[in-house]
KOLTOR-153363 format. One record per residue: residue in three letters; x, y, z of N, C-alpha, C in turn. Coordinates in nm, 3 decimals, m for minus. Example, Ala and Ser with C-alpha at 12.3 -4.5 7.8 and 13.67 -1.06 7.14 Angstrom:
> rest, n.px, n.py, n.pz, ca.px, ca.py, ca.pz, c.px, c.py, c.pz
> ALA, 1.319, m0.569, 0.780, 1.230, m0.450, 0.780, 1.320, m0.330, 0.780;
> SER, 1.285, m0.225, 0.708, 1.367, m0.106, 0.714, 1.290, 0.003, 0.787;
***
This chain:
> rest, n.px, n.py, n.pz, ca.px, ca.py, ca.pz, c.px, c.py, c.pz
> MET, 2.843, 0.161, m0.771, 2.867, 0.031, m0.828, 2.917, 0.049, m0.972;
> LYS, 3.008, m0.033, m1.010, 3.064, m0.030, m1.145, 2.973, m0.110, m1.239;
> VAL, 2.974, m0.075, m1.366, 2.893, m0.143, m1.467, 2.918, m0.294, m1.464;
> LYS, 3.046, m0.332, m1.453, 3.080, m0.475, m1.455, 3.029, m0.550, m1.331;
> ASP, 2.995, m0.477, m1.225, 2.949, m0.539, m1.101, 2.797, m0.553, m1.090;
> ILE, 2.725, m0.500, m1.188, 2.579, m0.509, m1.185, 2.540, m0.655, m1.201;
> PRO, 2.461, m0.710, m1.105, 2.423, m0.851, m1.114, 2.335, m0.879, m1.236;
> GLN, 2.357, m0.993, m1.298, 2.277, m1.038, m1.412, 2.234, m1.182, m1.383;
> GLU, 2.151, m1.200, m1.280, 2.118, m1.334, m1.233, 1.981, m1.382, m1.280;
> ASN, 1.923, m1.317, m1.379, 1.795, m1.360, m1.437, 1.687, m1.386, m1.332;
> ASN, 1.653, m1.281, m1.261, 1.547, m1.283, m1.161, 1.417, m1.329, m1.226;
> ARG, 1.362, m1.442, m1.182, 1.241, m1.496, m1.247, 1.118, m1.410, m1.222;
> THR, 1.119, m1.326, m1.119, 1.003, m1.240, m1.095, 0.992, m1.130, m1.200;
> LEU, 1.099, m1.107, m1.274, 1.094, m1.008, m1.381, 1.040, m1.067, m1.511;
> GLU, 1.024, m1.198, m1.514, 0.966, m1.270, m1.628, 1.034, m1.231, m1.760;
> GLY, 1.166, m1.230, m1.759, 1.242, m1.202, m1.881, 1.263, m1.055, m1.911;
> LEU, 1.199, m0.967, m1.836, 1.218, m0.824, m1.856, 1.346, m0.778, m1.788;
> LYS, 1.386, m0.657, m1.818, 1.505, m0.601, m1.755, 1.468, m0.476, m1.678;
> LYS, 1.551, m0.441, m1.581, 1.535, m0.320, m1.503, 1.653, m0.228, m1.533;
> ALA, 1.642, m0.105, m1.490, 1.750, m0.009, m1.510, 1.814, 0.025, m1.376;
> ALA, 1.945, 0.041, m1.381, 2.020, 0.081, m1.262, 2.128, 0.180, m1.307;
> TYR, 2.165, 0.267, m1.217, 2.276, 0.358, m1.245, 2.406, 0.293, m1.198;
> ALA, 2.508, 0.303, m1.281, 2.639, 0.247, m1.247, 2.746, 0.333, m1.312;
> GLN, 2.866, 0.321, m1.258, 2.979, 0.398, m1.313, 3.050, 0.316, m1.420;
> ASP, 3.077, 0.381, m1.532, 3.153, 0.315, m1.638, 3.302, 0.325, m1.606;
> GLU, 3.386, 0.281, m1.700, 3.531, 0.281, m1.677, 3.590, 0.421, m1.663;
> ASN, 3.516, 0.525, m1.706, 3.562, 0.664, m1.693, 3.508, 0.732, m1.567;
> GLY, 3.434, 0.658, m1.486, 3.376, 0.715, m1.365, 3.246, 0.791, m1.388;
> GLU, 3.196, 0.787, m1.510, 3.070, 0.853, m1.545, 2.953, 0.760, m1.511;
> TYR, 2.846, 0.819, m1.459, 2.727, 0.740, m1.430, 2.645, 0.722, m1.557;
> LYS, 2.596, 0.602, m1.575, 2.511, 0.573, m1.689, 2.406, 0.471, m1.649;
> ILE, 2.302, 0.463, m1.728, 2.196, 0.366, m1.701, 2.234, 0.233, m1.765;
> VAL, 2.222, 0.127, m1.685, 2.257, m0.006, m1.730, 2.136, m0.098, m1.712;
> ALA, 2.103, m0.175, m1.814, 1.995, m0.273, m1.803, 2.048, m0.396, m1.730;
> TYR, 1.965, m0.449, m1.640, 2.007, m0.572, m1.572, 1.888, m0.664, m1.551;
> THR, 1.919, m0.790, m1.531, 1.815, m0.892, m1.521, 1.785, m0.933, m1.377;
> GLY, 1.831, m0.856, m1.283, 1.801, m0.881, m1.143, 1.909, m0.963, m1.075;
> TRP, 1.885, m0.987, m0.947, 1.978, m1.068, m0.870, 1.902, m1.145, m0.763;
> GLU, 1.964, m1.245, m0.708, 1.899, m1.341, m0.620, 1.835, m1.276, m0.496;
> VAL, 1.904, m1.184, m0.433, 1.851, m1.120, m0.313, 1.721, m1.046, m0.345;
> GLU, 1.721, m0.975, m0.457, 1.602, m0.902, m0.501, 1.486, m0.998, m0.528;
> GLU, 1.516, m1.109, m0.593, 1.414, m1.209, m0.623, 1.356, m1.269, m0.495;
> THR, 1.442, m1.302, m0.402, 1.397, m1.361, m0.275, 1.306, m1.266, m0.199;
> SER, 1.344, m1.140, m0.191, 1.261, m1.044, m0.118, 1.129, m1.018, m0.190;
> THR, 1.131, m1.014, m0.322, 1.008, m0.995, m0.399, 0.913, m1.112, m0.379;
> LEU, 0.965, m1.234, m0.386, 0.881, m1.352, m0.366, 0.823, m1.357, m0.225;
> ALA, 0.902, m1.317, m0.126, 0.853, m1.315, 0.012, 0.740, m1.212, 0.027;
> ALA, 0.757, m1.097, m0.034, 0.653, m0.993, m0.028, 0.525, m1.039, m0.098;
> LEU, 0.539, m1.103, m0.212, 0.422, m1.153, m0.285, 0.349, m1.262, m0.206;
> GLU, 0.426, m1.347, m0.140, 0.366, m1.451, m0.056, 0.288, m1.390, 0.060;
> GLU, 0.345, m1.288, 0.122, 0.278, m1.219, 0.232, 0.148, m1.154, 0.184;
> LEU, 0.151, m1.089, 0.069, 0.030, m1.028, 0.015, m0.077, m1.133, m0.016;
> GLN, m0.035, m1.248, m0.067, m0.130, m1.357, m0.096, m0.195, m1.406, 0.033;
> GLU, m0.116, m1.420, 0.137, m0.170, m1.462, 0.267, m0.269, m1.358, 0.322;
> GLN, m0.233, m1.230, 0.310, m0.323, m1.124, 0.356, m0.452, m1.123, 0.274;
> GLU, m0.440, m1.143, 0.144, m0.557, m1.147, 0.057, m0.650, m1.261, 0.097;
> SER, m0.593, m1.379, 0.118, m0.674, m1.496, 0.157, m0.742, m1.474, 0.292;
> ALA, m0.668, m1.421, 0.386, m0.725, m1.396, 0.520, m0.836, m1.292, 0.513;
> ALA, m0.815, m1.186, 0.435, m0.917, m1.082, 0.421, m1.042, m1.138, 0.353;
> PHE, m1.024, m1.223, 0.254, m1.139, m1.282, 0.184, m1.219, m1.371, 0.280;
> LYS, m1.149, m1.448, 0.361, m1.216, m1.534, 0.459, m1.297, m1.449, 0.557;
> GLU, m1.236, m1.343, 0.607, m1.307, m1.256, 0.702, m1.424, m1.184, 0.635;
> TYR, m1.409, m1.152, 0.509, m1.519, m1.092, 0.432, m1.637, m1.190, 0.423;
> LEU, m1.608, m1.315, 0.388, m1.714, m1.415, 0.378, m1.782, m1.440, 0.512;
> GLU, m1.707, m1.429, 0.620, m1.760, m1.449, 0.754, m1.834, m1.325, 0.806;
> GLY, m1.830, m1.216, 0.729, m1.900, m1.094, 0.769, m1.825, m1.007, 0.867;
> ARG, m1.696, m1.034, 0.886, m1.617, m0.955, 0.981, m1.543, m0.839, 0.915;
> LEU, m1.533, m0.840, 0.781, m1.467, m0.733, 0.707, m1.550, m0.698, 0.584;
> SER, m1.537, m0.575, 0.541, m1.596, m0.535, 0.413, m1.508, m0.592, 0.302;
> PRO, m1.550, m0.583, 0.178, m1.466, m0.636, 0.069, m1.344, m0.548, 0.037;
> ILE, m1.337, m0.429, 0.091, m1.227, m0.337, 0.057, m1.090, m0.397, 0.087;
> PRO, m1.065, m0.453, 0.206, m0.930, m0.507, 0.230, m0.893, m0.620, 0.135;
> TYR, m0.990, m0.704, 0.103, m0.964, m0.814, 0.009, m0.915, m0.758, m0.124;
> TYR, m0.989, m0.666, m0.182, m0.950, m0.609, m0.311, m0.821, m0.526, m0.300;
> MET, m0.799, m0.465, m0.186, m0.677, m0.388, m0.163, m0.556, m0.481, m0.176;
> TYR, m0.559, m0.594, m0.105, m0.447, m0.688, m0.112, m0.438, m0.753, m0.249;
> LYS, m0.553, m0.779, m0.310, m0.554, m0.841, m0.443, m0.483, m0.753, m0.546;
> THR, m0.494, m0.622, m0.530, m0.428, m0.529, m0.622, m0.290, m0.486, m0.570;
> ARG, m0.240, m0.559, m0.470, m0.106, m0.537, m0.414, m0.087, m0.398, m0.354;
> MET, m0.189, m0.354, m0.282, m0.180, m0.227, m0.211, m0.177, m0.253, m0.061;
> ASP, m0.144, m0.149, 0.013, m0.156, m0.150, 0.158, m0.242, m0.030, 0.195;
> ILE, m0.268, m0.012, 0.323, m0.357, 0.095, 0.367, m0.305, 0.234, 0.327;
> PRO, m0.177, 0.266, 0.350, m0.130, 0.399, 0.309, m0.146, 0.424, 0.158;
> THR, m0.117, 0.324, 0.079, m0.129, 0.339, m0.066, m0.274, 0.358, m0.108;
> LEU, m0.362, 0.276, m0.054, m0.505, 0.287, m0.087, m0.559, 0.422, m0.043;
> ALA, m0.527, 0.462, 0.079, m0.576, 0.589, 0.131, m0.531, 0.706, 0.044;
> CYS, m0.406, 0.705, 0.008, m0.353, 0.813, m0.077, m0.421, 0.812, m0.213;
> THR, m0.441, 0.695, m0.270, m0.498, 0.685, m0.404, m0.645, 0.724, m0.409;
> VAL, m0.721, 0.691, m0.304, m0.862, 0.732, m0.302, m0.881, 0.872, m0.243;
> GLY, m0.773, 0.929, m0.192, m0.778, 1.066, m0.140, m0.845, 1.077, m0.005;
> MET, m0.819, 0.980, 0.082, m0.876, 0.982, 0.217, m0.767, 0.957, 0.319;
> CYS, m0.796, 0.991, 0.443, m0.705, 0.961, 0.553, m0.707, 0.811, 0.580;
> GLN, m0.595, 0.760, 0.630, m0.586, 0.617, 0.659, m0.691, 0.571, 0.759;
> TRP, m0.717, 0.651, 0.861, m0.815, 0.610, 0.962, m0.953, 0.593, 0.900;
> ARG, m0.983, 0.677, 0.802, m1.113, 0.670, 0.736, m1.123, 0.542, 0.650;
> VAL, m1.017, 0.511, 0.578, m1.016, 0.388, 0.498, m1.031, 0.267, 0.590;
> LYS, m0.956, 0.265, 0.701, m0.966, 0.152, 0.796, m1.108, 0.140, 0.850;
> ARG, m1.172, 0.252, 0.871, m1.310, 0.252, 0.921, m1.403, 0.187, 0.819;
> HIS, m1.373, 0.207, 0.690, m1.455, 0.147, 0.584, m1.436, m0.004, 0.573;
> PHE, m1.341, m0.059, 0.646, m1.323, m0.203, 0.651, m1.433, m0.270, 0.734;
> LYS, m1.500, m0.193, 0.818, m1.608, m0.247, 0.902, m1.733, m0.264, 0.816;
> PRO, m1.791, m0.384, 0.815, m1.911, m0.407, 0.732, m2.025, m0.310, 0.762;
> SER, m2.044, m0.276, 0.887, m2.154, m0.185, 0.923, m2.132, m0.045, 0.864;
> VAL, m2.008, m0.001, 0.858, m1.976, 0.130, 0.800, m1.981, 0.121, 0.648;
> PHE, m1.928, 0.013, 0.594, m1.926, m0.006, 0.448, m2.067, m0.001, 0.390;
> LYS, m2.163, m0.062, 0.458, m2.302, m0.066, 0.408, m2.363, 0.074, 0.394;
> LYS, m2.311, 0.169, 0.470, m2.366, 0.305, 0.470, m2.293, 0.400, 0.374;
> LEU, m2.189, 0.351, 0.307, m2.112, 0.438, 0.218, m2.195, 0.479, 0.096;
> SER, m2.176, 0.602, 0.054, m2.247, 0.652, m0.064, m2.190, 0.589, m0.191;
> ASN, m2.267, 0.591, m0.295, m2.219, 0.540, m0.424, m2.098, 0.619, m0.473;
> LYS, m2.093, 0.747, m0.439, m1.980, 0.830, m0.480, m1.849, 0.777, m0.420;
> ILE, m1.850, 0.745, m0.291, m1.731, 0.692, m0.225, m1.701, 0.551, m0.275;
> LEU, m1.805, 0.470, m0.290, m1.785, 0.335, m0.342, m1.724, 0.336, m0.482;
> MET, m1.766, 0.432, m0.564, m1.712, 0.444, m0.699, m1.563, 0.482, m0.695;
> ARG, m1.523, 0.564, m0.598, m1.382, 0.598, m0.583, m1.300, 0.472, m0.556;
> TYR, m1.350, 0.390, m0.464, m1.282, 0.265, m0.434, m1.279, 0.174, m0.556;
> ALA, m1.393, 0.158, m0.622, m1.401, 0.068, m0.738, m1.302, 0.111, m0.846;
> GLU, m1.295, 0.239, m0.872, m1.204, 0.289, m0.975, m1.058, 0.260, m0.940;
> VAL, m1.022, 0.289, m0.817, m0.884, 0.268, m0.772, m0.849, 0.119, m0.770;
> LEU, m0.944, 0.036, m0.730, m0.920, m0.108, m0.720, m0.941, m0.180, m0.854;
> ASP, m0.978, m0.102, m0.957, m0.997, m0.154, m1.092, m1.101, m0.266, m1.098;
> ILE, m1.214, m0.240, m1.032, m1.326, m0.332, m1.035, m1.454, m0.251, m1.059;
> THR, m1.563, m0.321, m1.083, m1.690, m0.252, m1.100, m1.754, m0.226, m0.965;
> LEU, m1.847, m0.135, m0.962, m1.922, m0.108, m0.840, m1.997, m0.234, m0.797;
> GLU, m2.048, m0.307, m0.895, m2.119, m0.432, m0.866, m2.027, m0.533, m0.798;
> ASP, m1.903, m0.547, m0.847, m1.807, m0.639, m0.786, m1.778, m0.599, m0.642;
> LEU, m1.769, m0.471, m0.617, m1.737, m0.422, m0.483, m1.852, m0.446, m0.385;
> THR, m1.973, m0.440, m0.433, m2.088, m0.445, m0.342, m2.159, m0.579, m0.337;
> LYS, m2.126, m0.672, m0.425, m2.195, m0.802, m0.420, m2.129, m0.894, m0.319;
> LYS, m2.208, m0.979, m0.260, m2.158, m1.073, m0.160, m2.160, m1.212, m0.221;
> ASP, m2.041, m1.267, m0.247, m2.033, m1.404, m0.297, m1.902, m1.467, m0.253;
> ASP, m1.878, m1.590, m0.297, m1.756, m1.658, m0.257, m1.665, m1.688, m0.377;
> ASN, m1.677, m1.605, m0.482, m1.595, m1.627, m0.601, m1.463, m1.551, m0.598;
> GLY, m1.450, m1.451, m0.511, m1.327, m1.375, m0.500, m1.292, m1.305, m0.623;
***
């Protein structure tokens, strides 16, 4: 893409910030160009954020009903998915999914719970308390 072709459509999801993209200048050299986003990027970002919000709400409801541990709720709240969470806490995906079960979650050691709390940027108390404040 040429420098002059980089979209500057003021993507509102960037909240006034700019991103960097590589583009060719008039001499055919690649350089980094700041841009404010474009409509397609904004639309896909908003759709992804909406999906995460829906997943977060559904996980919270299932947590309150006792069908899920709080891990999926906090995972979606921090905009993660299972592969990302598993990689960040240093566990296999199947093991993380297993920790979504309330019966398994209740048996987790403080050491494992602390790994989750740290990655999810919450306290151990927040992870283990049962309430409806989200």
